[in-house]
N, C-alpha and C positions, 0 to 999 in steps of 0.2 A: 503494502501500500505505496499513498506515496505519502513519504514523512516520515513513512519506516526506517527503522537504523536495520540495515544488510545481517542481517550472519555470520559471522568473519571467525566463529568455535565450533571445527562437529567432532565432536569424544569423542577418543579413540573404543577400537571396544578390545576382547578376548583376544590376542593373535591380529590385529593390524592395527593401527592408523592413520588416522584422516581429517583430508586438507580437504576447505575448500574457496573457492574462490571467481567473484567474479567478473563477468564479460567488460563490467568498468567498476573503478572504486573509488566511490564515495560514501562519504558523512554519512548521507539519506537517502531517501528514494528521492525521482526527483520526480515532475511530474508529465504522466503521456509517455514515458517512457515504457521500453521496451527492459528485462533488462534477461542471463543468461542466466545460470549458476554452475558449475562442477566441481562435482568430488568426486577430490581419490580416498580409493582408500586403497592402503598398501600391508601384502601379509606380512608380515614378520616371520624371522629360516625357517617358522618349526611347524607353519601354518602355509595352504594353497586357498589361493577362493574356488568354486564349484565351480564346475563350468554351466554354464545354463544360466545363469543368475537375471531373475525380472527385479524389476521394479515400475508400479503402475506407478506411472507420468512422465519418467525419466530411461533415458536412448543411455542404457547396457554398451559398453567397453570393453572385453576383457583386454587388461595392458602382461608384459610380462611381471611377475607376479601378483599382478594389483589390478580393482575394475578401475572404474570413467564413469560418473552417471552426468546426465547432461539433460539440462529440462530448460528451458525460455519460458517465463510466463509473460503470460497478459499483460500491457501496455496497464503501464498504472492509473486513474484515477487522471481526467484533466483536471485541469488548475482550475480552484473557485474564482466564479467572476459577482460581481457585486457590482448595483446599480452603483455607487457613487465612483466605479473602476471608467462610469459609462459616463459621467456628468448627467446621472438622471433623476429626477428628484421624485420620490416620494408627497402623492397629496393624499392624504391623510381626511377622510367626509364622517359627519359622523351628526344626528336630525337636531342634536342642537348644539352644532358648534358653526365654525362658519371653517372654508378647506385649509387648512396650513400646512409650510415646508415640511420636510423634516433637511 
């Protein structure tokens, strides 16, 4: 989501280390932007990943001693626009008052 902080750490598991990188290194996700995460899992010398692993929603590629998972996320929401940003005036009406501008 726009304004959220990207995940920068993936906890290691029993027998493997993990890392995550984003196609754009940002402190917070920007508006109306597509981001791709790549997670790399590396087996230690005593372990090996099975062949044919799948993860729903992620592209999985076996590498020498590990796995690479990639996912492209839909664009974050567009920037919130306000009437004030466009120089508009909002007019309020009530049965007991005259119109007034905000």
